[in-house]
N, CA, C and O atoms as CSV, one atom per row, in Angstrom:
chain,resi,resn,atom,element,x,y,z
A,1,MET,N,N,-12.543,-2.448,-9.759
A,1,MET,CA,C,-11.536,-1.425,-10.780
A,1,MET,C,C,-10.266,-2.705,-11.137
A,1,MET,O,O,-9.780,-3.682,-10.567
A,2,THR,N,N,-10.113,-1.919,-12.542
A,2,THR,CA,C,-9.275,-2.616,-13.573
A,2,THR,C,C,-8.254,-2.548,-13.757
A,2,THR,O,O,-8.087,-1.581,-13.014
A,3,ALA,N,N,-6.894,-2.816,-14.292
A,3,ALA,CA,C,-5.828,-2.330,-14.357
A,3,ALA,C,C,-5.454,-1.303,-15.368
A,3,ALA,O,O,-4.398,-0.673,-15.435
A,4,GLN,N,N,-6.859,-1.221,-16.413
A,4,GLN,CA,C,-6.744,0.327,-17.347
A,4,GLN,C,C,-6.669,1.477,-16.905
A,4,GLN,O,O,-6.135,2.337,-17.605
A,5,PRO,N,N,-7.200,1.810,-15.584
A,5,PRO,CA,C,-7.122,2.987,-15.003
A,5,PRO,C,C,-5.637,3.428,-14.971
A,5,PRO,O,O,-5.360,4.627,-14.926
A,6,PHE,N,N,-4.932,2.724,-14.986
A,6,PHE,CA,C,-3.350,2.524,-14.253
A,6,PHE,C,C,-2.715,2.190,-15.718
A,6,PHE,O,O,-1.658,1.572,-15.589
A,7,ASP,N,N,-2.991,2.378,-16.766
A,7,ASP,CA,C,-1.927,1.957,-17.659
A,7,ASP,C,C,-1.419,3.491,-18.249
A,7,ASP,O,O,-0.645,3.497,-19.207
A,8,SER,N,N,-1.837,4.681,-17.700
A,8,SER,CA,C,-0.890,5.684,-18.362
A,8,SER,C,C,-0.107,5.945,-17.180
A,8,SER,O,O,0.919,6.602,-17.353
A,9,VAL,N,N,-0.413,5.525,-15.906
A,9,VAL,CA,C,0.491,5.601,-14.830
A,9,VAL,C,C,1.986,4.538,-15.236
A,9,VAL,O,O,3.174,4.861,-15.247
A,10,ARG,N,N,1.524,3.595,-15.449
A,10,ARG,CA,C,2.757,2.590,-16.024
A,10,ARG,C,C,3.246,2.754,-17.267
A,10,ARG,O,O,4.262,2.168,-17.640
A,11,ALA,N,N,2.597,3.530,-17.985
A,11,ALA,CA,C,3.273,3.917,-19.386
A,11,ALA,C,C,4.110,5.243,-18.915
A,11,ALA,O,O,4.940,5.677,-19.713
A,12,ALA,N,N,3.978,5.744,-17.973
A,12,ALA,CA,C,4.840,6.840,-17.630
A,12,ALA,C,C,6.173,6.580,-16.649
A,12,ALA,O,O,6.871,7.399,-16.053
A,13,GLY,N,N,6.264,4.910,-16.725
A,13,GLY,CA,C,7.315,4.489,-15.999
A,13,GLY,C,C,7.315,3.947,-14.435
A,13,GLY,O,O,8.250,3.381,-13.869
A,14,TRP,N,N,5.955,4.286,-13.865
A,14,TRP,CA,C,5.831,4.015,-12.650
A,14,TRP,C,C,5.203,2.527,-12.335
A,14,TRP,O,O,4.537,1.900,-13.158
A,15,LEU,N,N,5.511,2.079,-11.060
A,15,LEU,CA,C,5.157,0.596,-10.788
A,15,LEU,C,C,3.800,0.810,-10.008
A,15,LEU,O,O,3.632,1.510,-9.010
A,16,VAL,N,N,2.942,0.108,-10.636
A,16,VAL,CA,C,1.668,-0.047,-9.897
A,16,VAL,C,C,1.640,-1.188,-9.106
A,16,VAL,O,O,1.848,-2.283,-9.627
A,17,ASP,N,N,1.330,-1.046,-7.504
A,17,ASP,CA,C,0.925,-2.182,-6.590
A,17,ASP,C,C,-0.394,-2.226,-6.250
A,17,ASP,O,O,-0.844,-1.141,-5.882
A,18,LEU,N,N,-1.211,-3.213,-6.261
A,18,LEU,CA,C,-2.788,-3.077,-5.992
A,18,LEU,C,C,-2.494,-3.993,-4.622
A,18,LEU,O,O,-1.704,-4.926,-4.483
A,19,VAL,N,N,-3.504,-3.332,-3.570
A,19,VAL,CA,C,-3.814,-4.198,-2.278
A,19,VAL,C,C,-4.979,-4.201,-1.975
A,19,VAL,O,O,-5.565,-3.262,-1.436
A,20,ASP,N,N,-5.607,-5.604,-2.388
A,20,ASP,CA,C,-6.977,-5.666,-2.092
A,20,ASP,C,C,-7.531,-5.963,-0.819
A,20,ASP,O,O,-7.448,-7.167,-0.578
A,21,LEU,N,N,-8.132,-5.215,0.194
A,21,LEU,CA,C,-8.537,-5.404,1.478
A,21,LEU,C,C,-9.599,-6.729,1.966
A,21,LEU,O,O,-9.637,-7.338,3.035
A,22,ASP,N,N,-10.516,-6.904,0.575
A,22,ASP,CA,C,-11.580,-7.708,0.953
A,22,ASP,C,C,-11.480,-9.136,1.645
A,22,ASP,O,O,-11.043,-10.215,1.243
A,23,GLY,N,N,-12.050,-8.729,2.831
A,23,GLY,CA,C,-11.992,-9.786,3.847
A,23,GLY,C,C,-11.169,-9.862,4.701
A,23,GLY,O,O,-11.174,-10.825,5.468
A,24,VAL,N,N,-10.185,-8.805,4.800
A,24,VAL,CA,C,-9.543,-8.501,5.926
A,24,VAL,C,C,-10.051,-7.940,7.017
A,24,VAL,O,O,-10.593,-6.835,7.026
A,25,ASP,N,N,-9.852,-8.904,8.301
A,25,ASP,CA,C,-10.404,-8.326,9.449
A,25,ASP,C,C,-9.922,-8.173,11.018
A,25,ASP,O,O,-10.405,-8.255,12.148
A,26,ASP,N,N,-8.678,-7.903,10.378
A,26,ASP,CA,C,-7.531,-8.010,11.440
A,26,ASP,C,C,-6.120,-7.375,11.264
A,26,ASP,O,O,-5.780,-7.149,10.103
A,27,LYS,N,N,-5.396,-7.109,12.104
A,27,LYS,CA,C,-3.993,-6.469,11.974
A,27,LYS,C,C,-3.189,-7.644,11.071
A,27,LYS,O,O,-2.635,-7.362,10.008
A,28,ALA,N,N,-3.202,-8.876,11.591
A,28,ALA,CA,C,-2.518,-10.082,11.141
A,28,ALA,C,C,-3.164,-10.170,9.754
A,28,ALA,O,O,-2.433,-9.879,8.807
A,29,ALA,N,N,-4.353,-10.509,9.512
A,29,ALA,CA,C,-4.651,-10.266,8.279
A,29,ALA,C,C,-4.561,-9.074,7.295
A,29,ALA,O,O,-4.710,-9.431,6.127
A,30,PHE,N,N,-4.363,-7.795,7.465
A,30,PHE,CA,C,-3.889,-6.744,6.955
A,30,PHE,C,C,-2.322,-6.871,6.764
A,30,PHE,O,O,-1.834,-6.353,5.759
A,31,MET,N,N,-1.463,-7.560,7.710
A,31,MET,CA,C,-0.058,-7.132,7.331
A,31,MET,C,C,0.446,-8.337,6.062
A,31,MET,O,O,1.282,-8.207,5.168
A,32,ASP,N,N,-0.698,-9.862,6.517
A,32,ASP,CA,C,-0.621,-10.453,5.737
A,32,ASP,C,C,-0.856,-10.294,3.817
A,32,ASP,O,O,-0.260,-10.969,2.977
A,33,ARG,N,N,-1.533,-9.581,3.642
A,33,ARG,CA,C,-2.105,-9.080,2.884
A,33,ARG,C,C,-1.097,-8.157,2.033
A,33,ARG,O,O,-0.514,-8.224,0.951
A,34,VAL,N,N,-1.207,-7.277,3.085
A,34,VAL,CA,C,0.244,-6.209,2.557
A,34,VAL,C,C,1.303,-6.610,1.873
A,34,VAL,O,O,1.660,-6.229,0.758
A,35,ALA,N,N,2.046,-7.784,2.928
A,35,ALA,CA,C,3.289,-8.301,2.556
A,35,ALA,C,C,3.094,-9.115,1.135
A,35,ALA,O,O,3.921,-9.011,0.229
A,36,THR,N,N,2.021,-9.863,1.046
A,36,THR,CA,C,1.868,-10.558,-0.209
A,36,THR,C,C,1.563,-9.559,-1.470
A,36,THR,O,O,2.128,-9.523,-2.563
A,37,ALA,N,N,0.679,-8.901,-1.058
A,37,ALA,CA,C,0.471,-7.452,-2.318
A,37,ALA,C,C,1.412,-6.854,-2.750
A,37,ALA,O,O,1.369,-6.572,-3.948
A,38,LEU,N,N,2.464,-6.487,-2.049
A,38,LEU,CA,C,3.707,-5.876,-2.413
A,38,LEU,C,C,4.733,-6.604,-2.154
A,38,LEU,O,O,5.728,-6.063,-1.672
A,39,ARG,N,N,4.722,-7.560,-2.336
A,39,ARG,CA,C,5.924,-8.436,-2.455
A,39,ARG,C,C,7.198,-7.853,-1.190
A,39,ARG,O,O,8.304,-7.519,-1.616
A,40,LEU,N,N,6.950,-7.795,0.087
A,40,LEU,CA,C,7.503,-7.196,0.725
A,40,LEU,C,C,8.815,-8.187,1.293
A,40,LEU,O,O,8.801,-9.417,1.231
A,41,PRO,N,N,9.987,-7.329,1.879
A,41,PRO,CA,C,11.213,-8.552,1.796
A,41,PRO,C,C,11.129,-9.340,2.887
A,41,PRO,O,O,10.589,-8.866,3.887
A,42,ASP,N,N,11.591,-10.557,2.912
A,42,ASP,CA,C,11.570,-11.653,3.989
A,42,ASP,C,C,12.037,-10.663,5.300
A,42,ASP,O,O,11.462,-11.218,6.237
A,43,TRP,N,N,12.533,-9.875,5.685
A,43,TRP,CA,C,12.694,-9.156,7.064
A,43,TRP,C,C,11.235,-8.447,7.617
A,43,TRP,O,O,10.960,-8.209,8.793
A,44,PHE,N,N,10.351,-8.171,6.365
A,44,PHE,CA,C,8.987,-7.756,7.239
A,44,PHE,C,C,8.469,-8.292,8.188
A,44,PHE,O,O,7.888,-9.373,8.095
A,45,GLY,N,N,8.633,-7.393,9.653
A,45,GLY,CA,C,8.114,-7.873,10.585
A,45,GLY,C,C,6.731,-7.998,11.093
A,45,GLY,O,O,6.449,-8.152,12.281
A,46,ARG,N,N,5.826,-7.916,10.046
A,46,ARG,CA,C,4.456,-7.693,10.168
A,46,ARG,C,C,3.894,-6.854,10.859
A,46,ARG,O,O,2.688,-6.979,11.074
A,47,ASN,N,N,4.717,-5.627,11.464
A,47,ASN,CA,C,4.048,-4.890,12.556
A,47,ASN,C,C,4.320,-3.756,11.595
A,47,ASN,O,O,4.912,-3.797,10.516
A,48,TRP,N,N,3.500,-2.260,12.511
A,48,TRP,CA,C,3.324,-1.243,12.003
A,48,TRP,C,C,4.830,-0.445,11.740
A,48,TRP,O,O,4.954,0.341,10.801
A,49,ASP,N,N,5.857,-0.721,12.608
A,49,ASP,CA,C,6.804,-0.081,12.615
A,49,ASP,C,C,7.820,-0.867,11.302
A,49,ASP,O,O,8.590,-0.421,10.452
A,50,ALA,N,N,7.542,-1.667,11.521
A,50,ALA,CA,C,8.291,-2.668,10.127
A,50,ALA,C,C,7.598,-2.249,8.938
A,50,ALA,O,O,8.378,-1.990,8.021
A,51,LEU,N,N,6.447,-2.107,8.677
A,51,LEU,CA,C,5.746,-1.536,7.337
A,51,LEU,C,C,6.082,-0.396,7.032
A,51,LEU,O,O,6.190,0.093,5.908
A,52,ALA,N,N,6.280,0.123,8.171
A,52,ALA,CA,C,6.693,1.704,8.169
A,52,ALA,C,C,8.114,1.856,7.043
A,52,ALA,O,O,8.215,2.364,5.927
A,53,ASP,N,N,9.040,1.198,7.892
A,53,ASP,CA,C,10.472,0.740,7.440
A,53,ASP,C,C,10.530,0.268,6.068
A,53,ASP,O,O,11.402,0.652,5.288
A,54,CYS,N,N,9.505,-0.661,5.722
A,54,CYS,CA,C,9.899,-1.524,4.089
A,54,CYS,C,C,9.436,-0.454,3.379
A,54,CYS,O,O,10.138,-0.134,2.420
A,55,LEU,N,N,8.161,0.380,3.640
A,55,LEU,CA,C,7.820,1.647,2.576
A,55,LEU,C,C,9.052,2.566,2.474
A,55,LEU,O,O,9.524,2.838,1.370
A,56,GLY,N,N,9.535,3.008,3.528
A,56,GLY,CA,C,10.541,3.844,3.580
A,56,GLY,C,C,11.856,3.604,2.730
A,56,GLY,O,O,12.537,4.467,2.175
A,57,ASP,N,N,12.078,2.091,2.760
A,57,ASP,CA,C,13.549,1.334,2.168
A,57,ASP,C,C,13.607,1.995,0.927
A,57,ASP,O,O,12.558,1.884,0.293
A,58,PRO,N,N,14.577,2.708,0.322
A,58,PRO,CA,C,14.694,2.907,-0.935
A,58,PRO,C,C,15.096,1.849,-1.832
A,58,PRO,O,O,15.165,1.993,-3.052
A,59,ASP,N,N,15.421,0.532,-1.064
A,59,ASP,CA,C,15.392,-0.750,-1.861
A,59,ASP,C,C,14.197,-1.203,-2.402
A,59,ASP,O,O,14.139,-1.668,-3.540
A,60,TRP,N,N,13.354,-1.111,-1.755
A,60,TRP,CA,C,12.022,-1.282,-1.882
A,60,TRP,C,C,10.853,-0.287,-1.942
A,60,TRP,O,O,9.809,-0.611,-2.509
A,61,GLY,N,N,10.986,0.747,-1.451
A,61,GLY,CA,C,9.785,1.407,-1.477
A,61,GLY,C,C,9.582,2.560,-2.791
A,61,GLY,O,O,9.041,2.347,-3.876
A,62,PRO,N,N,10.182,3.785,-2.311
A,62,PRO,CA,C,10.015,4.743,-3.384
A,62,PRO,C,C,10.470,4.423,-4.605
A,62,PRO,O,O,11.471,3.719,-4.479
A,63,ALA,N,N,10.205,4.608,-5.689
A,63,ALA,CA,C,11.035,4.078,-7.068
A,63,ALA,C,C,10.753,5.473,-7.877
A,63,ALA,O,O,9.942,6.375,-7.667
A,64,ARG,N,N,11.652,5.302,-8.787
A,64,ARG,CA,C,11.919,6.345,-10.157
A,64,ARG,C,C,11.327,5.977,-11.265
A,64,ARG,O,O,11.674,4.892,-11.730
A,65,PRO,N,N,10.555,6.564,-11.797
A,65,PRO,CA,C,10.119,8.081,-11.208
A,65,PRO,C,C,8.964,7.648,-10.382
A,65,PRO,O,O,8.233,8.594,-10.090
A,66,GLY,N,N,8.554,6.401,-9.881
A,66,GLY,CA,C,7.315,6.420,-8.713
A,66,GLY,C,C,6.962,5.181,-8.607
A,66,GLY,O,O,7.190,4.400,-9.531
A,67,ARG,N,N,6.321,4.770,-7.419
A,67,ARG,CA,C,5.560,3.532,-6.819
A,67,ARG,C,C,4.381,4.510,-6.813
A,67,ARG,O,O,4.396,5.709,-6.535
A,68,LEU,N,N,3.112,3.547,-7.268
A,68,LEU,CA,C,1.731,3.991,-6.733
A,68,LEU,C,C,1.170,2.578,-5.886
A,68,LEU,O,O,1.648,1.470,-6.129
A,69,VAL,N,N,0.521,2.711,-5.271
A,69,VAL,CA,C,0.223,1.701,-4.387
A,69,VAL,C,C,-1.368,2.087,-3.980
A,69,VAL,O,O,-1.862,2.959,-3.265
A,70,VAL,N,N,-1.831,1.165,-4.672
A,70,VAL,CA,C,-3.441,1.408,-4.745
A,70,VAL,C,C,-4.125,0.257,-3.732
A,70,VAL,O,O,-3.930,-0.957,-3.783
A,71,VAL,N,N,-5.026,1.030,-2.750
A,71,VAL,CA,C,-5.653,-0.047,-1.790
A,71,VAL,C,C,-7.018,0.069,-2.141
A,71,VAL,O,O,-7.422,1.232,-2.101
A,72,THR,N,N,-7.746,-0.672,-2.430
A,72,THR,CA,C,-8.922,-1.471,-2.946
A,72,THR,C,C,-9.969,-1.721,-1.430
A,72,THR,O,O,-9.468,-1.630,-0.309
A,73,ARG,N,N,-10.986,-1.938,-1.578
A,73,ARG,CA,C,-11.981,-2.589,-0.901
A,73,ARG,C,C,-11.424,-2.267,0.671
A,73,ARG,O,O,-11.634,-3.311,1.289
A,74,TRP,N,N,-10.912,-1.445,1.429
A,74,TRP,CA,C,-10.638,-1.015,2.629
A,74,TRP,C,C,-11.596,-0.928,3.474
A,74,TRP,O,O,-11.452,-1.337,4.626
A,75,GLN,N,N,-12.869,-0.315,2.986
A,75,GLN,CA,C,-13.858,-0.032,3.988
A,75,GLN,C,C,-14.294,-0.603,5.250
A,75,GLN,O,O,-14.606,-0.060,6.310
A,76,GLU,N,N,-14.225,-2.324,4.752
A,76,GLU,CA,C,-15.008,-3.003,5.945
A,76,GLU,C,C,-14.023,-3.229,6.915
A,76,GLU,O,O,-14.321,-3.590,8.054
A,77,TYR,N,N,-12.748,-3.023,6.506
A,77,TYR,CA,C,-11.552,-3.245,7.581
A,77,TYR,C,C,-11.663,-1.974,8.459
A,77,TYR,O,O,-11.591,-2.113,9.680
A,78,ALA,N,N,-11.850,-0.626,7.866
A,78,ALA,CA,C,-11.933,0.331,8.221
A,78,ALA,C,C,-13.035,0.700,9.590
A,78,ALA,O,O,-12.935,1.440,10.568
A,79,VAL,N,N,-14.075,-0.206,9.094
A,79,VAL,CA,C,-15.230,-0.125,10.225
A,79,VAL,C,C,-14.839,-1.071,11.141
A,79,VAL,O,O,-14.826,-0.881,12.357
A,80,LEU,N,N,-14.485,-2.193,10.526
A,80,LEU,CA,C,-14.245,-3.506,11.693
A,80,LEU,C,C,-13.291,-2.834,12.992
A,80,LEU,O,O,-13.583,-2.766,14.186
A,81,ARG,N,N,-12.199,-2.427,12.368
A,81,ARG,CA,C,-11.092,-2.391,13.165
A,81,ARG,C,C,-10.520,-0.841,13.126
A,81,ARG,O,O,-9.336,-0.627,12.866
A,82,PRO,N,N,-11.405,0.166,13.390
A,82,PRO,CA,C,-10.914,1.670,13.463
A,82,PRO,C,C,-9.650,2.167,13.997
A,82,PRO,O,O,-9.183,3.133,13.393
A,83,GLU,N,N,-9.106,1.799,14.823
A,83,GLU,CA,C,-7.774,1.886,15.560
A,83,GLU,C,C,-6.623,1.422,14.892
A,83,GLU,O,O,-5.600,2.107,14.880
A,84,GLU,N,N,-6.694,0.209,14.274
A,84,GLU,CA,C,-6.101,-0.507,13.147
A,84,GLU,C,C,-5.753,0.648,12.227
A,84,GLU,O,O,-4.649,1.192,12.247
A,85,TRP,N,N,-6.791,1.015,11.382
A,85,TRP,CA,C,-7.149,1.535,10.157
A,85,TRP,C,C,-6.541,2.818,10.424
A,85,TRP,O,O,-5.806,3.216,9.520
A,86,ALA,N,N,-6.689,3.765,11.699
A,86,ALA,CA,C,-6.163,4.737,11.993
A,86,ALA,C,C,-4.597,4.698,11.871
A,86,ALA,O,O,-3.882,5.554,11.351
A,87,LEU,N,N,-4.182,3.399,12.523
A,87,LEU,CA,C,-2.503,2.990,12.170
A,87,LEU,C,C,-1.890,3.184,10.830
A,87,LEU,O,O,-0.953,3.896,10.468
A,88,ALA,N,N,-2.824,2.195,10.062
A,88,ALA,CA,C,-2.509,2.027,8.684
A,88,ALA,C,C,-2.386,3.310,8.067
A,88,ALA,O,O,-1.271,3.595,7.631
A,89,LEU,N,N,-3.281,4.114,7.947
A,89,LEU,CA,C,-3.404,5.430,7.377
A,89,LEU,C,C,-2.409,6.280,7.642
A,89,LEU,O,O,-1.993,7.203,6.941
A,90,ASP,N,N,-1.933,5.802,9.033
A,90,ASP,CA,C,-0.722,7.419,9.514
A,90,ASP,C,C,0.669,6.464,8.885
A,90,ASP,O,O,1.763,6.965,8.626
A,91,VAL,N,N,0.357,5.147,8.738
A,91,VAL,CA,C,1.931,4.316,7.954
A,91,VAL,C,C,2.009,4.743,6.443
A,91,VAL,O,O,3.021,4.964,5.778
A,92,LEU,N,N,0.888,4.795,6.123
A,92,LEU,CA,C,0.737,4.646,4.716
A,92,LEU,C,C,0.829,5.867,4.176
A,92,LEU,O,O,1.508,5.962,3.154
A,93,GLY,N,N,0.114,7.199,4.776
A,93,GLY,CA,C,0.158,8.281,4.631
A,93,GLY,C,C,1.765,9.008,5.275
A,93,GLY,O,O,2.140,10.067,4.773
A,94,GLY,N,N,2.444,8.475,6.163
A,94,GLY,CA,C,4.101,8.746,6.257
A,94,GLY,C,C,5.191,8.162,4.963
A,94,GLY,O,O,6.289,8.550,4.565
A,95,ALA,N,N,4.423,7.228,4.626
A,95,ALA,CA,C,5.314,6.545,3.454
A,95,ALA,C,C,5.178,7.260,2.334
A,95,ALA,O,O,6.118,7.310,1.541
A,96,ALA,N,N,3.889,7.985,2.069
A,96,ALA,CA,C,3.851,8.500,0.725
A,96,ALA,C,C,4.530,9.857,0.622
A,96,ALA,O,O,3.985,10.855,1.093
A,97,VAL,N,N,5.876,9.919,-0.073
A,97,VAL,CA,C,6.681,11.146,-0.050
A,97,VAL,C,C,7.343,10.719,-1.673
A,97,VAL,O,O,7.365,9.659,-2.299
A,98,ALA,N,N,7.820,12.033,-1.954
A,98,ALA,CA,C,8.571,12.228,-3.308
A,98,ALA,C,C,10.006,12.726,-2.774
A,98,ALA,O,O,10.126,13.922,-2.511
A,99,GLY,N,N,11.023,11.916,-2.615
A,99,GLY,CA,C,12.495,12.400,-2.299
A,99,GLY,C,C,13.256,12.181,-3.297
A,99,GLY,O,O,12.905,12.171,-4.477
A,100,PRO,N,N,14.806,11.914,-2.682
A,100,PRO,CA,C,16.021,11.564,-3.829
A,100,PRO,C,C,15.662,10.220,-4.262
A,100,PRO,O,O,15.976,9.987,-5.430
A,101,HIS,N,N,15.119,9.328,-3.668
A,101,HIS,CA,C,14.946,7.923,-4.169
A,101,HIS,C,C,14.027,7.920,-4.815
A,101,HIS,O,O,13.848,6.796,-5.283
A,102,GLY,N,N,13.056,8.853,-5.212
A,102,GLY,CA,C,11.886,8.552,-5.873
A,102,GLY,C,C,10.602,8.976,-5.131
A,102,GLY,O,O,10.630,9.539,-4.036
A,103,THR,N,N,9.503,8.675,-5.785
A,103,THR,CA,C,8.408,8.913,-5.158
A,103,THR,C,C,7.363,7.320,-4.883
A,103,THR,O,O,7.168,6.315,-5.565
A,104,LEU,N,N,6.912,7.769,-3.586
A,104,LEU,CA,C,5.734,6.371,-3.457
A,104,LEU,C,C,4.706,7.422,-3.155
A,104,LEU,O,O,4.699,8.285,-2.276
A,105,ALA,N,N,3.684,7.087,-4.268
A,105,ALA,CA,C,2.353,7.455,-3.577
A,105,ALA,C,C,1.307,6.275,-3.379
A,105,ALA,O,O,1.454,5.218,-3.991
A,106,VAL,N,N,0.062,6.520,-2.355
A,106,VAL,CA,C,-0.796,5.748,-2.108
A,106,VAL,C,C,-2.384,6.253,-2.481
A,106,VAL,O,O,-2.830,7.356,-2.165
A,107,HIS,N,N,-2.909,5.523,-2.998
A,107,HIS,CA,C,-4.266,6.023,-3.288
A,107,HIS,C,C,-5.298,4.944,-2.711
A,107,HIS,O,O,-5.203,3.743,-2.967
A,108,LEU,N,N,-6.269,5.490,-1.925
A,108,LEU,CA,C,-7.438,4.588,-1.210
A,108,LEU,C,C,-8.637,4.907,-2.325
A,108,LEU,O,O,-9.324,5.908,-2.530
A,109,ALA,N,N,-8.580,3.810,-2.845
A,109,ALA,CA,C,-10.058,3.530,-4.025
A,109,ALA,C,C,-11.242,3.567,-3.349
A,109,ALA,O,O,-11.549,2.866,-2.385
A,110,LEU,N,N,-11.876,4.383,-3.870
A,110,LEU,CA,C,-13.309,4.715,-3.268
A,110,LEU,C,C,-14.586,4.070,-3.802
A,110,LEU,O,O,-15.675,4.202,-3.243
A,111,GLY,N,N,-14.385,3.361,-4.926
A,111,GLY,CA,C,-15.250,2.290,-5.660
A,111,GLY,C,C,-15.226,1.097,-5.022
A,111,GLY,O,O,-14.514,0.850,-4.048
A,112,GLY,N,N,-15.968,0.366,-5.529
A,112,GLY,CA,C,-16.240,-1.216,-5.320
A,112,GLY,C,C,-15.230,-1.929,-5.495
A,112,GLY,O,O,-14.115,-1.437,-5.327
A,113,SER,N,N,-15.397,-3.321,-5.890
A,113,SER,CA,C,-14.508,-4.203,-6.265
A,113,SER,C,C,-13.691,-3.674,-7.373
A,113,SER,O,O,-13.793,-2.508,-7.753
A,114,HIS,N,N,-12.777,-4.644,-7.958
A,114,HIS,CA,C,-12.153,-4.379,-9.226
A,114,HIS,C,C,-12.769,-4.095,-10.347
A,114,HIS,O,O,-12.121,-3.887,-11.373
């Protein structure tokens, strides 16, 4: 996946963050990858509740007009750690909102690499 598919999203003023989960095989690696890719604040506690808090924080998460989080190469992690992946989906899905502070959208890329 390249940046070009998201040029029109960026042109509309949206922030686009890419989270590549290639090689992620446990929760710690998932949290580290997400923290780095999304440039989460220092107070991020690297647990599911803290991730939900960060994603919902109007100072980071939803933006105007919007923020798109694109998750790539997640399939291996989903197979290796299905219970963790289910929690990740719950957190990401719960964070995907349109509200008074803007929009946060999450896209799971189904293709291969970038």
